[in-house]
PQR file with spaces between the fields and no chain letter, atoms N, CA, C, O and H, PARSE charges and radii, in Angstrom:
ATOM       1  N    MET     1       1.141   -1.212    0.033 -0.4000 1.5000
ATOM       2  CA   MET     1       0.002   -0.071   -0.347 -0.0000 2.0000
ATOM       3  C    MET     1       0.930    1.320    0.095  0.5500 1.7000
ATOM       4  O    MET     1       1.523    1.507    1.158 -0.5500 1.4000
ATOM       5  N    THR     2       0.805    2.524   -1.507 -0.4000 1.5000
ATOM       6  CA   THR     2       1.037    3.273   -0.784 -0.0000 2.0000
ATOM       7  C    THR     2       1.181    4.380   -0.126  0.5500 1.7000
ATOM       8  O    THR     2       0.378    5.101   -0.719 -0.5500 1.4000
ATOM       9  H    THR     2       0.324    2.372   -2.370  0.4000 1.0000
ATOM      10  N    VAL     3       1.753    5.163    0.876 -0.4000 1.5000
ATOM      11  CA   VAL     3       1.827    6.073    1.870 -0.0000 2.0000
ATOM      12  C    VAL     3       1.828    7.239    1.397  0.5500 1.7000
ATOM      13  O    VAL     3       2.945    7.703    1.627 -0.5500 1.4000
ATOM      14  H    VAL     3       2.405    4.577    1.358  0.4000 1.0000
ATOM      15  N    LEU     4       1.186    7.998    0.847 -0.4000 1.5000
ATOM      16  CA   LEU     4       1.304    9.613   -0.093 -0.0000 2.0000
ATOM      17  C    LEU     4       1.331   10.225    1.174  0.5500 1.7000
ATOM      18  O    LEU     4       0.842    9.935    2.266 -0.5500 1.4000
ATOM      19  H    LEU     4       0.279    7.621    0.660  0.4000 1.0000
ATOM      20  N    LEU     5       2.059   11.188    0.734 -0.4000 1.5000
ATOM      21  CA   LEU     5       2.668   12.190    2.113 -0.0000 2.0000
ATOM      22  C    LEU     5       1.250   13.574    1.836  0.5500 1.7000
ATOM      23  O    LEU     5       0.567   13.693    0.819 -0.5500 1.4000
ATOM      24  H    LEU     5       2.457   11.424   -0.153  0.4000 1.0000
ATOM      25  N    MET     6       1.187   14.352    2.976 -0.4000 1.5000
ATOM      26  CA   MET     6       0.206   15.016    3.032 -0.0000 2.0000
ATOM      27  C    MET     6       1.095   16.578    3.079  0.5500 1.7000
ATOM      28  O    MET     6       2.318   16.606    3.212 -0.5500 1.4000
ATOM      29  H    MET     6       1.742   14.256    3.803  0.4000 1.0000
ATOM      30  N    PRO     7       0.459   17.512    2.980 -0.5600 1.5000
ATOM      31  CA   PRO     7       1.088   18.851    3.593  0.2800 2.0000
ATOM      32  C    PRO     7       1.007   18.852    4.880  0.5500 1.7000
ATOM      33  O    PRO     7      -0.046   18.721    5.504 -0.5500 1.4000
ATOM      34  N    GLY     8       2.113   19.000    5.364 -0.4000 1.5000
ATOM      35  CA   GLY     8       2.009   18.719    7.203 -0.0000 2.0000
ATOM      36  C    GLY     8       2.543   17.776    7.957  0.5500 1.7000
ATOM      37  O    GLY     8       2.840   17.698    9.149 -0.5500 1.4000
ATOM      38  H    GLY     8       2.968   19.107    4.857  0.4000 1.0000
ATOM      39  N    ASP     9       2.657   16.602    6.430 -0.4000 1.5000
ATOM      40  CA   ASP     9       3.338   15.123    7.319 -0.0000 2.0000
ATOM      41  C    ASP     9       5.103   15.415    7.122  0.5500 1.7000
ATOM      42  O    ASP     9       5.673   15.522    6.036 -0.5500 1.4000
ATOM      43  H    ASP     9       2.416   16.665    5.462  0.4000 1.0000
ATOM      44  N    ARG    10       5.707   15.497    8.400 -0.4000 1.5000
ATOM      45  CA   ARG    10       7.059   15.253    8.231 -0.0000 2.0000
ATOM      46  C    ARG    10       7.952   14.091    9.132  0.5500 1.7000
ATOM      47  O    ARG    10       8.661   14.038   10.137 -0.5500 1.4000
ATOM      48  H    ARG    10       5.244   15.410    9.282  0.4000 1.0000
ATOM      49  N    PRO    11       7.373   13.139    7.977 -0.5600 1.5000
ATOM      50  CA   PRO    11       8.199   11.609    8.851  0.2800 2.0000
ATOM      51  C    PRO    11      10.233   11.986    8.978  0.5500 1.7000
ATOM      52  O    PRO    11      10.948   12.905    8.578 -0.5500 1.4000
ATOM      53  N    PRO    12      10.436   10.903    9.625 -0.5600 1.5000
ATOM      54  CA   PRO    12      12.091   12.035    9.189  0.2800 2.0000
ATOM      55  C    PRO    12      12.572   11.291    7.231  0.5500 1.7000
ATOM      56  O    PRO    12      12.176   10.375    6.511 -0.5500 1.4000
ATOM      57  N    ALA    13      13.287   12.061    7.181 -0.4000 1.5000
ATOM      58  CA   ALA    13      13.889   12.370    5.849 -0.0000 2.0000
ATOM      59  C    ALA    13      14.218   10.881    5.197  0.5500 1.7000
ATOM      60  O    ALA    13      14.158   10.584    4.003 -0.5500 1.4000
ATOM      61  H    ALA    13      13.609   12.806    7.766  0.4000 1.0000
ATOM      62  N    ARG    14      14.592   10.010    6.331 -0.4000 1.5000
ATOM      63  CA   ARG    14      15.275    8.595    5.888 -0.0000 2.0000
ATOM      64  C    ARG    14      14.163    7.848    5.113  0.5500 1.7000
ATOM      65  O    ARG    14      14.282    7.255    4.042 -0.5500 1.4000
ATOM      66  H    ARG    14      14.641   10.251    7.301  0.4000 1.0000
ATOM      67  N    TYR    15      13.288    7.969    5.719 -0.4000 1.5000
ATOM      68  CA   TYR    15      11.730    7.394    5.394 -0.0000 2.0000
ATOM      69  C    TYR    15      10.932    7.879    4.267  0.5500 1.7000
ATOM      70  O    TYR    15       9.832    7.358    4.081 -0.5500 1.4000
ATOM      71  H    TYR    15      13.191    8.451    6.589  0.4000 1.0000
ATOM      72  N    LEU    16      11.521    9.212    3.157 -0.4000 1.5000
ATOM      73  CA   LEU    16      10.871    9.257    2.234 -0.0000 2.0000
ATOM      74  C    LEU    16      11.470    8.601    1.141  0.5500 1.7000
ATOM      75  O    LEU    16      12.530    7.976    1.104 -0.5500 1.4000
ATOM      76  H    LEU    16      12.414    9.635    3.308  0.4000 1.0000
ATOM      77  N    ALA    17      10.547    8.859    0.150 -0.4000 1.5000
ATOM      78  CA   ALA    17      10.973    8.187   -1.232 -0.0000 2.0000
ATOM      79  C    ALA    17       9.787    9.170   -2.041  0.5500 1.7000
ATOM      80  O    ALA    17       8.880    9.798   -1.494 -0.5500 1.4000
ATOM      81  H    ALA    17       9.686    9.367    0.180  0.4000 1.0000
ATOM      82  N    GLU    18      10.143    9.080   -3.734 -0.4000 1.5000
ATOM      83  CA   GLU    18       9.319    9.484   -4.689 -0.0000 2.0000
ATOM      84  C    GLU    18       8.665    8.555   -5.419  0.5500 1.7000
ATOM      85  O    GLU    18       9.274    7.518   -5.685 -0.5500 1.4000
ATOM      86  H    GLU    18      10.880    8.569   -4.178  0.4000 1.0000
ATOM      87  N    ASP    19       7.658    8.686   -5.765 -0.4000 1.5000
ATOM      88  CA   ASP    19       6.601    8.309   -6.606 -0.0000 2.0000
ATOM      89  C    ASP    19       7.236    8.002   -8.056  0.5500 1.7000
ATOM      90  O    ASP    19       8.415    8.173   -8.367 -0.5500 1.4000
ATOM      91  H    ASP    19       7.163    9.528   -5.549  0.4000 1.0000
ATOM      92  N    GLU    20       6.389    7.600   -8.725 -0.4000 1.5000
ATOM      93  CA   GLU    20       6.604    7.596  -10.773 -0.0000 2.0000
ATOM      94  C    GLU    20       6.067    8.983  -10.956  0.5500 1.7000
ATOM      95  O    GLU    20       6.526    9.644  -11.887 -0.5500 1.4000
ATOM      96  H    GLU    20       5.431    7.461   -8.473  0.4000 1.0000
ATOM      97  N    HIS    21       5.300    9.417  -10.307 -0.4000 1.5000
ATOM      98  CA   HIS    21       4.515   10.706  -10.154 -0.0000 2.0000
ATOM      99  C    HIS    21       5.193   12.186   -9.937  0.5500 1.7000
ATOM     100  O    HIS    21       4.780   13.303  -10.251 -0.5500 1.4000
ATOM     101  H    HIS    21       4.927    8.879   -9.550  0.4000 1.0000
ATOM     102  N    GLY    22       6.679   11.661   -9.122 -0.4000 1.5000
ATOM     103  CA   GLY    22       7.129   12.731   -8.456 -0.0000 2.0000
ATOM     104  C    GLY    22       6.421   13.529   -7.367  0.5500 1.7000
ATOM     105  O    GLY    22       6.584   14.740   -7.216 -0.5500 1.4000
ATOM     106  H    GLY    22       7.015   10.755   -8.867  0.4000 1.0000
ATOM     107  N    LEU    23       5.376   12.529   -6.385 -0.4000 1.5000
ATOM     108  CA   LEU    23       5.054   12.902   -5.277 -0.0000 2.0000
ATOM     109  C    LEU    23       5.764   11.858   -4.181  0.5500 1.7000
ATOM     110  O    LEU    23       6.169   10.699   -4.272 -0.5500 1.4000
ATOM     111  H    LEU    23       5.244   11.545   -6.508  0.4000 1.0000
ATOM     112  N    SER    24       5.712   12.878   -3.058 -0.4000 1.5000
ATOM     113  CA   SER    24       6.269   12.346   -1.932 -0.0000 2.0000
ATOM     114  C    SER    24       5.742   11.073   -1.235  0.5500 1.7000
ATOM     115  O    SER    24       4.540   11.167   -0.987 -0.5500 1.4000
ATOM     116  H    SER    24       5.383   13.819   -2.984  0.4000 1.0000
ATOM     117  N    VAL    25       6.235   10.054   -0.898 -0.4000 1.5000
ATOM     118  CA   VAL    25       5.246    9.170   -0.203 -0.0000 2.0000
ATOM     119  C    VAL    25       6.633    8.317    0.799  0.5500 1.7000
ATOM     120  O    VAL    25       7.855    8.451    0.863 -0.5500 1.4000
ATOM     121  H    VAL    25       7.212    9.977   -1.099  0.4000 1.0000
ATOM     122  N    MET    26       5.676    7.491    1.418 -0.4000 1.5000
ATOM     123  CA   MET    26       6.778    6.709    2.670 -0.0000 2.0000
ATOM     124  C    MET    26       7.403    5.617    1.554  0.5500 1.7000
ATOM     125  O    MET    26       6.866    5.027    0.616 -0.5500 1.4000
ATOM     126  H    MET    26       4.683    7.382    1.366  0.4000 1.0000
ATOM     127  N    ALA    27       8.688    5.612    2.040 -0.4000 1.5000
ATOM     128  CA   ALA    27       9.784    4.836    1.373 -0.0000 2.0000
ATOM     129  C    ALA    27       9.291    2.797    1.572  0.5500 1.7000
ATOM     130  O    ALA    27       8.749    2.563    2.652 -0.5500 1.4000
ATOM     131  H    ALA    27       9.124    6.091    2.802  0.4000 1.0000
ATOM     132  N    LYS    28       9.407    2.004    0.975 -0.4000 1.5000
ATOM     133  CA   LYS    28       9.426    0.583    1.403 -0.0000 2.0000
ATOM     134  C    LYS    28      10.578    0.136    1.638  0.5500 1.7000
ATOM     135  O    LYS    28      11.538    0.688    1.101 -0.5500 1.4000
ATOM     136  H    LYS    28       9.847    2.194    0.097  0.4000 1.0000
ATOM     137  N    GLY    29      10.787   -1.094    2.592 -0.4000 1.5000
ATOM     138  CA   GLY    29      11.660   -2.006    2.482 -0.0000 2.0000
ATOM     139  C    GLY    29      11.836   -2.713    1.053  0.5500 1.7000
ATOM     140  O    GLY    29      11.170   -2.468    0.047 -0.5500 1.4000
ATOM     141  H    GLY    29      10.007   -1.543    3.029  0.4000 1.0000
ATOM     142  N    ASP    30      13.000   -3.752    1.196 -0.4000 1.5000
ATOM     143  CA   ASP    30      12.961   -4.589    0.125 -0.0000 2.0000
ATOM     144  C    ASP    30      11.576   -5.860    0.164  0.5500 1.7000
ATOM     145  O    ASP    30      11.317   -6.638   -0.754 -0.5500 1.4000
ATOM     146  H    ASP    30      13.541   -3.950    2.014  0.4000 1.0000
ATOM     147  N    ASP    31      11.092   -5.793    1.055 -0.4000 1.5000
ATOM     148  CA   ASP    31      10.435   -6.934    1.765 -0.0000 2.0000
ATOM     149  C    ASP    31       8.844   -6.348    1.266  0.5500 1.7000
ATOM     150  O    ASP    31       7.981   -7.207    1.090 -0.5500 1.4000
ATOM     151  H    ASP    31      11.303   -5.162    1.801  0.4000 1.0000
ATOM     152  N    GLY    32       8.505   -4.982    1.061 -0.4000 1.5000
ATOM     153  CA   GLY    32       7.486   -4.173   -0.109 -0.0000 2.0000
ATOM     154  C    GLY    32       6.671   -3.609    1.453  0.5500 1.7000
ATOM     155  O    GLY    32       5.570   -3.077    1.318 -0.5500 1.4000
ATOM     156  H    GLY    32       9.206   -4.283    1.204  0.4000 1.0000
ATOM     157  N    TRP    33       7.207   -3.740    2.766 -0.4000 1.5000
ATOM     158  CA   TRP    33       6.717   -3.172    3.846 -0.0000 2.0000
ATOM     159  C    TRP    33       7.187   -1.628    3.779  0.5500 1.7000
ATOM     160  O    TRP    33       8.157   -1.129    3.208 -0.5500 1.4000
ATOM     161  H    TRP    33       8.102   -4.173    2.875  0.4000 1.0000
ATOM     162  N    CYS    34       5.974   -0.932    4.705 -0.4000 1.5000
ATOM     163  CA   CYS    34       7.051    0.430    5.042 -0.0000 2.0000
ATOM     164  C    CYS    34       7.976    0.678    5.693  0.5500 1.7000
ATOM     165  O    CYS    34       8.012    0.718    6.923 -0.5500 1.4000
ATOM     166  H    CYS    34       5.186   -1.336    5.169  0.4000 1.0000
ATOM     167  N    ALA    35       8.760    0.857    5.012 -0.4000 1.5000
ATOM     168  CA   ALA    35      10.274    1.642    5.778 -0.0000 2.0000
ATOM     169  C    ALA    35      10.303    1.591    7.427  0.5500 1.7000
ATOM     170  O    ALA    35      11.102    1.021    8.170 -0.5500 1.4000
ATOM     171  H    ALA    35       8.730    0.825    4.013  0.4000 1.0000
ATOM     172  N    ALA    36       9.283    2.295    7.693 -0.4000 1.5000
ATOM     173  CA   ALA    36       8.900    2.535    8.873 -0.0000 2.0000
ATOM     174  C    ALA    36       8.574    1.975   10.340  0.5500 1.7000
ATOM     175  O    ALA    36       8.519    2.399   11.494 -0.5500 1.4000
ATOM     176  H    ALA    36       8.634    2.758    7.089  0.4000 1.0000
ATOM     177  N    LEU    37       8.335    0.436    9.432 -0.4000 1.5000
ATOM     178  CA   LEU    37       8.028   -0.396    9.813 -0.0000 2.0000
ATOM     179  C    LEU    37       8.935   -1.104   10.821  0.5500 1.7000
ATOM     180  O    LEU    37       9.999   -1.572   10.415 -0.5500 1.4000
ATOM     181  H    LEU    37       8.380    0.091    8.494  0.4000 1.0000
ATOM     182  N    ASP    38       8.438   -1.262   12.655 -0.4000 1.5000
ATOM     183  CA   ASP    38       9.702   -2.112   12.772 -0.0000 2.0000
ATOM     184  C    ASP    38       9.440   -3.675   12.856  0.5500 1.7000
ATOM     185  O    ASP    38       8.721   -4.085   13.768 -0.5500 1.4000
ATOM     186  H    ASP    38       7.574   -0.882   12.984  0.4000 1.0000
ATOM     187  N    PRO    39      10.075   -4.700   11.808 -0.5600 1.5000
ATOM     188  CA   PRO    39       9.780   -5.596   11.634  0.2800 2.0000
ATOM     189  C    PRO    39       9.372   -6.794   12.851  0.5500 1.7000
ATOM     190  O    PRO    39       8.390   -7.531   12.761 -0.5500 1.4000
ATOM     191  N    LEU    40      10.526   -6.800   14.186 -0.4000 1.5000
ATOM     192  CA   LEU    40      10.221   -7.522   15.353 -0.0000 2.0000
ATOM     193  C    LEU    40       9.074   -7.291   15.757  0.5500 1.7000
ATOM     194  O    LEU    40       8.326   -8.237   16.006 -0.5500 1.4000
ATOM     195  H    LEU    40      11.323   -6.201   14.260  0.4000 1.0000
ATOM     196  N    ARG    41       8.612   -5.825   15.938 -0.4000 1.5000
ATOM     197  CA   ARG    41       7.174   -5.583   16.691 -0.0000 2.0000
ATOM     198  C    ARG    41       6.110   -5.349   15.991  0.5500 1.7000
ATOM     199  O    ARG    41       5.005   -5.190   16.509 -0.5500 1.4000
ATOM     200  H    ARG    41       9.219   -5.057   15.736  0.4000 1.0000
ATOM     201  N    MET    42       6.353   -5.299   14.609 -0.4000 1.5000
ATOM     202  CA   MET    42       5.401   -5.264   14.053 -0.0000 2.0000
ATOM     203  C    MET    42       4.539   -3.706   14.062  0.5500 1.7000
ATOM     204  O    MET    42       3.324   -3.601   13.897 -0.5500 1.4000
ATOM     205  H    MET    42       7.251   -5.429   14.188  0.4000 1.0000
ATOM     206  N    CYS    43       5.343   -2.749   14.258 -0.4000 1.5000
ATOM     207  CA   CYS    43       4.429   -1.649   14.409 -0.0000 2.0000
ATOM     208  C    CYS    43       5.165   -0.327   14.085  0.5500 1.7000
ATOM     209  O    CYS    43       6.381   -0.485   13.984 -0.5500 1.4000
ATOM     210  H    CYS    43       6.330   -2.835   14.392  0.4000 1.0000
ATOM     211  N    CYS    44       4.807    0.704   13.932 -0.4000 1.5000
ATOM     212  CA   CYS    44       5.121    1.559   13.393 -0.0000 2.0000
ATOM     213  C    CYS    44       6.810    2.176   14.268  0.5500 1.7000
ATOM     214  O    CYS    44       6.872    1.848   15.453 -0.5500 1.4000
ATOM     215  H    CYS    44       3.819    0.832   14.014  0.4000 1.0000
ATOM     216  N    SER    45       7.628    2.714   13.903 -0.4000 1.5000
ATOM     217  CA   SER    45       8.575    2.893   14.577 -0.0000 2.0000
ATOM     218  C    SER    45       8.544    4.264   14.718  0.5500 1.7000
ATOM     219  O    SER    45       9.087    4.832   15.665 -0.5500 1.4000
ATOM     220  H    SER    45       7.578    2.980   12.940  0.4000 1.0000
ATOM     221  N    ILE    46       7.793    4.981   13.615 -0.4000 1.5000
ATOM     222  CA   ILE    46       7.801    6.303   14.260 -0.0000 2.0000
ATOM     223  C    ILE    46       6.266    7.182   14.419  0.5500 1.7000
ATOM     224  O    ILE    46       5.909    8.283   13.999 -0.5500 1.4000
ATOM     225  H    ILE    46       7.352    4.519   12.846  0.4000 1.0000
ATOM     226  N    TYR    47       5.622    6.190   15.179 -0.4000 1.5000
ATOM     227  CA   TYR    47       4.483    6.727   15.588 -0.0000 2.0000
ATOM     228  C    TYR    47       3.863    7.855   15.773  0.5500 1.7000
ATOM     229  O    TYR    47       2.766    8.144   15.294 -0.5500 1.4000
ATOM     230  H    TYR    47       5.911    5.296   15.520  0.4000 1.0000
ATOM     231  N    PRO    48       4.702    8.702   16.646 -0.5600 1.5000
ATOM     232  CA   PRO    48       4.099    9.921   16.875  0.2800 2.0000
ATOM     233  C    PRO    48       4.299   11.091   15.614  0.5500 1.7000
ATOM     234  O    PRO    48       3.625   12.120   15.557 -0.5500 1.4000
ATOM     235  N    LEU    49       5.245   10.755   14.731 -0.4000 1.5000
ATOM     236  CA   LEU    49       5.507   11.151   13.134 -0.0000 2.0000
ATOM     237  C    LEU    49       4.967   10.538   12.100  0.5500 1.7000
ATOM     238  O    LEU    49       5.172   10.843   10.925 -0.5500 1.4000
ATOM     239  H    LEU    49       5.792    9.919   14.777  0.4000 1.0000
ATOM     240  N    ARG    50       4.230    9.615   12.510 -0.4000 1.5000
ATOM     241  CA   ARG    50       3.312    9.361   11.309 -0.0000 2.0000
ATOM     242  C    ARG    50       2.855    9.814   10.363  0.5500 1.7000
ATOM     243  O    ARG    50       2.459   10.917   10.740 -0.5500 1.4000
ATOM     244  H    ARG    50       4.064    9.367   13.465  0.4000 1.0000
ATOM     245  N    PRO    51       2.567    9.683    9.064 -0.5600 1.5000
ATOM     246  CA   PRO    51       2.165   10.675    8.254  0.2800 2.0000
ATOM     247  C    PRO    51      -0.007   11.005    8.377  0.5500 1.7000
ATOM     248  O    PRO    51      -0.687   10.094    8.847 -0.5500 1.4000
ATOM     249  N    SER    52      -0.220   11.413    8.230 -0.4000 1.5000
ATOM     250  CA   SER    52      -1.845   11.738    8.509 -0.0000 2.0000
ATOM     251  C    SER    52      -2.487   10.415    7.494  0.5500 1.7000
ATOM     252  O    SER    52      -3.434    9.951    8.128 -0.5500 1.4000
ATOM     253  H    SER    52       0.333   12.154    7.848  0.4000 1.0000
ATOM     254  N    ILE    53      -2.393    9.987    6.753 -0.4000 1.5000
ATOM     255  CA   ILE    53      -2.959    8.900    6.388 -0.0000 2.0000
ATOM     256  C    ILE    53      -2.937    7.749    6.690  0.5500 1.7000
ATOM     257  O    ILE    53      -3.647    6.826    6.288 -0.5500 1.4000
ATOM     258  H    ILE    53      -1.623   10.364    6.238  0.4000 1.0000
ATOM     259  N    CYS    54      -1.847    7.762    7.651 -0.4000 1.5000
ATOM     260  CA   CYS    54      -1.548    6.508    8.949 -0.0000 2.0000
ATOM     261  C    CYS    54      -2.677    6.333   10.171  0.5500 1.7000
ATOM     262  O    CYS    54      -3.265    5.384   10.689 -0.5500 1.4000
ATOM     263  H    CYS    54      -1.271    8.511    7.977  0.4000 1.0000
ATOM     264  N    ARG    55      -2.641    8.092   10.374 -0.4000 1.5000
ATOM     265  CA   ARG    55      -3.315    8.233   11.624 -0.0000 2.0000
ATOM     266  C    ARG    55      -5.197    7.912   11.207  0.5500 1.7000
ATOM     267  O    ARG    55      -5.997    7.487   12.040 -0.5500 1.4000
ATOM     268  H    ARG    55      -2.163    8.863    9.953  0.4000 1.0000
ATOM     269  N    GLU    56      -5.440    8.145   10.192 -0.4000 1.5000
ATOM     270  CA   GLU    56      -6.569    8.019    9.498 -0.0000 2.0000
ATOM     271  C    GLU    56      -7.084    6.570    9.678  0.5500 1.7000
ATOM     272  O    GLU    56      -8.138    6.210   10.203 -0.5500 1.4000
ATOM     273  H    GLU    56      -4.790    8.490    9.515  0.4000 1.0000
ATOM     274  N    PHE    57      -5.939    5.695    9.032 -0.4000 1.5000
ATOM     275  CA   PHE    57      -6.452    4.375    8.623 -0.0000 2.0000
ATOM     276  C    PHE    57      -6.515    3.328    9.836  0.5500 1.7000
ATOM     277  O    PHE    57      -5.461    2.824   10.225 -0.5500 1.4000
ATOM     278  H    PHE    57      -5.083    5.987    8.605  0.4000 1.0000
ATOM     279  N    ALA    58      -7.716    2.998   10.428 -0.4000 1.5000
ATOM     280  CA   ALA    58      -8.205    2.483   11.625 -0.0000 2.0000
ATOM     281  C    ALA    58      -7.644    0.871   11.390  0.5500 1.7000
ATOM     282  O    ALA    58      -7.893    0.146   10.427 -0.5500 1.4000
ATOM     283  H    ALA    58      -8.572    3.408   10.111  0.4000 1.0000
ATOM     284  N    MET    59      -6.759    0.544   12.660 -0.4000 1.5000
ATOM     285  CA   MET    59      -5.955   -0.814   12.616 -0.0000 2.0000
ATOM     286  C    MET    59      -7.590   -1.513   13.062  0.5500 1.7000
ATOM     287  O    MET    59      -8.284   -1.233   14.039 -0.5500 1.4000
ATOM     288  H    MET    59      -6.557    1.133   13.442  0.4000 1.0000
ATOM     289  N    GLY    60      -7.829   -2.392   12.066 -0.4000 1.5000
ATOM     290  CA   GLY    60      -9.039   -3.530   12.443 -0.0000 2.0000
ATOM     291  C    GLY    60     -10.352   -3.180   12.325  0.5500 1.7000
ATOM     292  O    GLY    60     -11.343   -3.605   12.918 -0.5500 1.4000
ATOM     293  H    GLY    60      -7.265   -2.619   11.272  0.4000 1.0000
ATOM     294  N    GLY    61     -10.172   -1.988   11.116 -0.4000 1.5000
ATOM     295  CA   GLY    61     -11.503   -1.384   10.454 -0.0000 2.0000
ATOM     296  C    GLY    61     -11.517   -1.787    9.151  0.5500 1.7000
ATOM     297  O    GLY    61     -10.672   -2.603    8.784 -0.5500 1.4000
ATOM     298  H    GLY    61      -9.366   -1.642   10.635  0.4000 1.0000
ATOM     299  N    ASP    62     -12.353   -1.347    8.362 -0.4000 1.5000
ATOM     300  CA   ASP    62     -12.308   -2.334    7.092 -0.0000 2.0000
ATOM     301  C    ASP    62     -11.821   -2.609    6.314  0.5500 1.7000
ATOM     302  O    ASP    62     -11.896   -3.659    5.677 -0.5500 1.4000
ATOM     303  H    ASP    62     -13.040   -0.684    8.660  0.4000 1.0000
ATOM     304  N    ASP    63     -10.912   -1.325    6.107 -0.4000 1.5000
ATOM     305  CA   ASP    63      -9.693   -0.720    5.127 -0.0000 2.0000
ATOM     306  C    ASP    63      -8.684   -1.836    5.576  0.5500 1.7000
ATOM     307  O    ASP    63      -8.481   -2.690    4.713 -0.5500 1.4000
ATOM     308  H    ASP    63     -10.851   -0.472    6.625  0.4000 1.0000
ATOM     309  N    CYS    64      -8.141   -1.960    6.539 -0.4000 1.5000
ATOM     310  CA   CYS    64      -7.398   -2.769    6.990 -0.0000 2.0000
ATOM     311  C    CYS    64      -7.959   -4.061    6.845  0.5500 1.7000
ATOM     312  O    CYS    64      -7.204   -4.875    6.312 -0.5500 1.4000
ATOM     313  H    CYS    64      -8.306   -1.266    7.239  0.4000 1.0000
ATOM     314  N    ARG    65      -8.923   -4.412    7.129 -0.4000 1.5000
ATOM     315  CA   ARG    65      -9.129   -6.002    6.834 -0.0000 2.0000
ATOM     316  C    ARG    65      -8.921   -6.267    5.302  0.5500 1.7000
ATOM     317  O    ARG    65      -8.390   -7.311    4.925 -0.5500 1.4000
ATOM     318  H    ARG    65      -9.536   -3.751    7.562  0.4000 1.0000
ATOM     319  N    ALA    66      -9.335   -5.334    4.455 -0.4000 1.5000
ATOM     320  CA   ALA    66      -9.482   -5.752    3.223 -0.0000 2.0000
ATOM     321  C    ALA    66      -7.631   -5.781    2.620  0.5500 1.7000
ATOM     322  O    ALA    66      -7.013   -6.730    2.138 -0.5500 1.4000
ATOM     323  H    ALA    66      -9.766   -4.485    4.761  0.4000 1.0000
ATOM     324  N    GLU    67      -7.230   -4.567    2.853 -0.4000 1.5000
ATOM     325  CA   GLU    67      -5.663   -5.262    2.958 -0.0000 2.0000
ATOM     326  C    GLU    67      -4.553   -6.135    3.407  0.5500 1.7000
ATOM     327  O    GLU    67      -3.526   -6.500    2.835 -0.5500 1.4000
ATOM     328  H    GLU    67      -7.732   -3.796    3.244  0.4000 1.0000
ATOM     329  N    ARG    68      -5.080   -6.391    4.692 -0.4000 1.5000
ATOM     330  CA   ARG    68      -4.147   -7.915    5.179 -0.0000 2.0000
ATOM     331  C    ARG    68      -5.106   -8.577    4.102  0.5500 1.7000
ATOM     332  O    ARG    68      -4.391   -8.816    3.129 -0.5500 1.4000
ATOM     333  H    ARG    68      -5.914   -6.094    5.156  0.4000 1.0000
ATOM     334  N    ALA    69      -6.533   -9.019    3.817 -0.4000 1.5000
ATOM     335  CA   ALA    69      -7.016   -9.902    2.732 -0.0000 2.0000
ATOM     336  C    ALA    69      -6.378   -9.969    1.716  0.5500 1.7000
ATOM     337  O    ALA    69      -6.270  -11.060    1.157 -0.5500 1.4000
ATOM     338  H    ALA    69      -7.114   -8.825    4.608  0.4000 1.0000
ATOM     339  N    ALA    70      -5.660   -8.602    1.089 -0.4000 1.5000
ATOM     340  CA   ALA    70      -5.387   -8.815   -0.466 -0.0000 2.0000
ATOM     341  C    ALA    70      -3.974   -9.194    0.015  0.5500 1.7000
ATOM     342  O    ALA    70      -3.397   -9.867   -0.839 -0.5500 1.4000
ATOM     343  H    ALA    70      -5.748   -7.716    1.543  0.4000 1.0000
ATOM     344  N    PHE    71      -3.190   -8.955    1.194 -0.4000 1.5000
ATOM     345  CA   PHE    71      -1.637   -9.503    1.227 -0.0000 2.0000
ATOM     346  C    PHE    71      -1.627  -11.093    1.404  0.5500 1.7000
ATOM     347  O    PHE    71      -0.614  -11.783    1.290 -0.5500 1.4000
ATOM     348  H    PHE    71      -3.659   -8.408    1.889  0.4000 1.0000
ATOM     349  N    GLY    72      -2.817  -11.537    1.680 -0.4000 1.5000
ATOM     350  CA   GLY    72      -2.565  -13.063    1.957 -0.0000 2.0000
ATOM     351  C    GLY    72      -2.753  -13.434    3.753  0.5500 1.7000
ATOM     352  O    GLY    72      -2.517  -14.536    4.248 -0.5500 1.4000
ATOM     353  H    GLY    72      -3.640  -10.977    1.773  0.4000 1.0000
ATOM     354  N    ALA    73      -3.116  -12.501    4.331 -0.4000 1.5000
ATOM     355  CA   ALA    73      -2.934  -12.480    6.078 -0.0000 2.0000
ATOM     356  C    ALA    73      -4.601  -12.567    6.403  0.5500 1.7000
ATOM     357  O    ALA    73      -5.341  -11.709    5.921 -0.5500 1.4000
ATOM     358  H    ALA    73      -3.308  -11.606    3.929  0.4000 1.0000
ATOM     359  N    ASP    74      -5.177  -13.731    7.306 -0.4000 1.5000
ATOM     360  CA   ASP    74      -6.447  -13.571    7.500 -0.0000 2.0000
ATOM     361  C    ASP    74      -7.005  -12.507    8.210  0.5500 1.7000
ATOM     362  O    ASP    74      -6.644  -12.149    9.331 -0.5500 1.4000
ATOM     363  H    ASP    74      -4.576  -14.428    7.697  0.4000 1.0000
ATOM     364  N    PRO    75      -8.036  -11.928    7.429 -0.5600 1.5000
ATOM     365  CA   PRO    75      -8.331  -10.621    8.368  0.2800 2.0000
ATOM     366  C    PRO    75      -9.140  -10.829    9.595  0.5500 1.7000
ATOM     367  O    PRO    75      -9.512   -9.856   10.251 -0.5500 1.4000
ATOM     368  N    ALA    76      -9.376  -11.810    9.875 -0.4000 1.5000
ATOM     369  CA   ALA    76     -10.146  -12.357   11.470 -0.0000 2.0000
ATOM     370  C    ALA    76      -8.988  -12.556   12.792  0.5500 1.7000
ATOM     371  O    ALA    76      -9.197  -12.307   13.979 -0.5500 1.4000
ATOM     372  H    ALA    76      -9.073  -12.600    9.343  0.4000 1.0000
ATOM     373  N    THR    77      -8.057  -12.945   12.332 -0.4000 1.5000
ATOM     374  CA   THR    77      -6.740  -13.448   13.114 -0.0000 2.0000
ATOM     375  C    THR    77      -5.502  -12.279   12.786  0.5500 1.7000
ATOM     376  O    THR    77      -4.879  -11.712   13.683 -0.5500 1.4000
ATOM     377  H    THR    77      -7.887  -13.148   11.368  0.4000 1.0000
ATOM     378  N    GLY    78      -5.379  -12.147   11.954 -0.4000 1.5000
ATOM     379  CA   GLY    78      -4.312  -10.965   11.444 -0.0000 2.0000
ATOM     380  C    GLY    78      -2.844  -12.289   10.875  0.5500 1.7000
ATOM     381  O    GLY    78      -1.684  -12.163   10.482 -0.5500 1.4000
ATOM     382  H    GLY    78      -5.885  -12.607   11.225  0.4000 1.0000
ATOM     383  N    ALA    79      -3.382  -12.962   11.027 -0.4000 1.5000
ATOM     384  CA   ALA    79      -1.989  -13.978   11.065 -0.0000 2.0000
ATOM     385  C    ALA    79      -1.922  -14.077    9.245  0.5500 1.7000
ATOM     386  O    ALA    79      -1.041  -14.736    8.694 -0.5500 1.4000
ATOM     387  H    ALA    79      -4.324  -13.064   11.346  0.4000 1.0000
């Protein structure tokens, strides 16, 4: 999932990238996950500085479950 940065978003520069349209987005790691994801704890490593779209994305909400299902995770268990 691409995380587009909005005006006012200020994540640390090392987590920024540019998409094919020249827009600022959160960078992704080699595994395709957000570069700010702490892979050991499976949580955001920059939580207080996370982009506004991440603040609006309700963990366990409909959009979250749909993304997890598309990625192959069981939306009921998260596994």
